[in-house]
C-alpha positions as a printed Julia matrix, in Angstrom:
211×3 Matrix{Float64}:
 -20.91  85.25    6.81
 -18.23  87.16    5.89
 -15.46  86.7     3.74
 -11.91  87.7     4.34
  -8.08  86.74    3.23
  -6.31  84.08    5.69
  -3.87  85.78    8.5
  -0.83  83.82   10.31
  -3.05  83.32   13.22
  -5.16  81.44   11.25
  -2.47  78.55   10.27
  -4.12  76.38   12.64
  -7.38  76.16   10.69
  -5.77  76.54    7.52
  -3.93  72.82    8.46
  -6.95  71.56    9.34
  -8.44  72.38    6.26
  -5.53  71.2     4.11
  -5.56  67.77    5.79
  -9.81  67.53    5.56
  -9.84  68.43    1.78
  -7.19  66.34    1.07
  -9.07  62.97    2.76
 -12.09  64.37    0.87
 -14.51  61.34    1.42
 -11.65  59.14    2.9
  -9.92  58.5     5.85
  -6.16  59.55    4.86
  -5.0   61.87    2.56
  -1.71  62.98    1.04
  -0.61  64.47    4.43
  -1.52  61.37    6.52
   0.24  59.25    4.17
   3.85  61.21    3.28
   4.23  62.09    6.91
   3.11  59.47    8.47
   2.66  60.58   12.06
  -0.43  61.27   14.54
  -2.83  63.73   13.16
  -1.95  66.87   15.92
   2.03  66.42   14.73
   1.04  66.65   11.18
  -1.48  69.65   11.89
   1.72  71.18   13.72
   3.66  69.88   10.17
   1.21  71.6     7.94
   0.7   74.89   10.18
   4.21  75.68   10.38
   4.36  75.28    6.01
   1.22  77.7     6.24
   3.65  80.46    7.72
   7.15  79.71    6.34
   9.02  82.22    4.38
   8.85  79.62    1.66
   5.33  80.38    0.08
   3.65  77.75   -1.38
  -0.17  76.8    -2.18
  -0.53  75.75    1.71
   0.79  78.88    2.89
  -1.87  81.47    4.65
  -1.15  84.05    1.96
  -3.05  81.75   -0.32
  -6.75  81.05    1.39
  -9.47  82.84    1.4
 -11.97  81.99    5.16
 -15.16  82.32    5.61
 -16.23  83.13    8.97
 -19.51  82.95   10.9
 -19.73  84.89   14.23
 -16.19  86.01   13.39
 -15.16  82.63   14.12
 -13.09  80.88   10.47
 -16.17  77.97    9.49
 -14.72  77.32    5.82
 -11.84  78.12    3.27
  -9.77  77.19    0.33
  -6.57  78.18   -1.56
  -6.78  80.25   -4.89
  -3.5   81.01   -7.17
  -2.05  80.49  -10.41
  -1.02  77.01  -11.37
   1.9   77.36  -12.44
   5.04  76.28  -10.01
   2.74  74.84   -7.25
   4.39  71.78   -6.74
   8.05  72.82   -6.42
   7.08  75.74   -4.51
   5.63  73.08   -2.42
   8.15  70.59   -1.75
  10.74  73.95   -1.03
   8.16  74.85    1.83
   8.13  71.15    3.26
  12.25  71.56    2.84
  12.38  74.7     4.41
   9.9   73.47    7.71
  11.95  69.9     7.7
  15.38  72.07    8.1
  13.97  74.63   11.06
  12.0   71.43   12.83
  15.52  69.45   12.41
  14.08  66.82   10.84
  16.85  64.22    9.89
  17.64  63.74    6.14
  16.37  60.01    5.89
  12.98  61.09    7.05
  12.79  63.68    5.46
  13.44  61.32    2.17
  11.03  58.67    3.44
   8.17  61.99    3.26
   9.21  62.29    0.08
   9.43  58.87   -1.16
   5.65  57.99    0.84
   4.14  61.24   -1.18
   4.76  59.72   -4.47
   2.1   57.86   -4.71
  -0.23  60.23   -6.35
   2.08  60.7    -9.14
   0.7   58.44  -11.57
  -3.22  59.94  -11.56
  -3.09  63.51  -10.26
  -4.24  66.32  -12.13
  -4.32  69.83  -11.8
  -4.92  72.72  -14.26
  -2.32  73.89  -16.95
   0.44  76.77  -16.06
  -2.12  79.18  -17.09
  -4.72  78.55  -14.95
  -6.22  79.69  -11.9
  -6.04  76.62   -9.69
  -8.54  76.67   -6.62
  -7.93  73.63   -4.27
  -8.07  72.57   -0.8
 -11.71  73.17    0.18
 -13.17  72.57    3.56
 -16.06  73.56    5.85
 -16.11  72.98    9.47
 -18.73  70.19    9.81
 -20.78  72.4    12.31
 -21.58  74.83    9.17
 -21.69  72.58    6.23
 -25.2   73.52    4.3
 -24.64  77.05    4.53
 -23.13  78.02    1.21
 -20.28  78.96    2.4
 -18.24  76.79   -0.5
 -20.39  78.69   -3.07
 -19.44  81.92   -1.19
 -15.84  81.25   -1.57
 -15.48  80.03   -4.8
 -17.28  83.05   -5.79
 -15.09  85.45   -4.23
 -11.28  83.12   -5.76
 -12.98  83.35   -8.95
 -13.19  87.15   -8.61
  -9.48  86.81   -7.45
  -8.4   85.03  -10.66
 -10.42  87.16  -13.09
  -8.46  90.39  -11.33
  -5.37  88.72  -11.93
  -6.1   88.22  -15.21
  -6.97  84.54  -15.71
  -8.93  83.38  -17.81
  -9.85  79.94  -16.41
 -10.02  78.57  -13.39
  -9.5   74.98  -12.28
 -10.44  72.49   -9.56
  -9.51  68.68   -9.0
 -10.83  66.46   -6.04
 -11.06  62.55   -5.3
 -13.51  60.26   -8.19
 -16.05  59.28   -5.91
 -16.3   62.74   -3.64
 -20.17  63.05   -4.72
 -20.48  65.83   -2.37
 -17.23  68.51   -3.63
 -19.01  67.6    -7.13
 -22.06  67.96   -6.55
 -20.42  71.69   -5.08
 -18.04  72.54   -8.15
 -20.8   71.72  -10.67
 -22.96  73.98   -8.99
 -20.69  76.55   -9.08
 -20.08  76.71  -12.7
 -17.02  73.94  -13.07
 -17.51  70.45  -15.61
 -15.81  67.79  -15.81
 -12.14  68.21  -18.16
 -10.25  65.04  -17.1
  -9.85  62.07  -15.33
  -6.97  60.01  -13.94
  -7.06  56.29  -12.05
  -4.6   54.35  -10.87
  -4.85  51.18   -8.93
  -1.6   51.45   -6.67
  -3.15  54.36   -5.51
  -6.87  53.43   -4.83
  -5.07  50.73   -2.98
  -3.36  53.18   -0.65
  -6.53  55.57   -0.09
  -9.29  53.71   -1.41
 -10.46  56.14   -4.65
  -9.5   55.29   -8.04
  -7.97  58.8    -8.41
  -8.75  62.75   -8.98
 -10.97  64.42  -10.98
 -10.54  67.83  -12.77
 -13.01  70.42  -12.92
 -12.92  73.27  -14.97
 -14.51  77.25  -15.96
 -14.2   79.82  -17.56
 -13.76  83.2   -15.47
């Protein structure tokens, strides 16, 4: 296993990582709901976001990749929590313009994506945020997530951050066990019945740890 920074050529792997991590233990995640498209068009759109000029938490530059035998096997993003929401939407708008997505459809994407607002939790403005953690199913159980998290924490510490946070769906027990093993502890949970009706999970939990 080797860990490296993601590159432009990893865009599709990063896109699939984002989709998988957002779904967690449920069949659909934020991009599935917000875009409302079949899987491959979703992957293509996210891959464009991952290489857009507008840098967001979905950009390849924010990701670390664990390789097995020279091929991507797992990934996560690690970045300052400050400003991630507005930056994410700017990236979506940029890709929508490049792909000539009609204004009404962009507005529909925005509206469909608001279902998370009542229960999303993430780190504060001074926190180092780890998100979009996922492993290719064929490589699970090999310690890739723990190695990636350790590298991400080192990166945050070097950048001068004192606390790292990570959020996940309530009920995603494998994720919760992995983050607890990496030293994270429960901080906050938000639930919303409307969110649960759409996704099948009650809401989000946030864990944190000192770095």
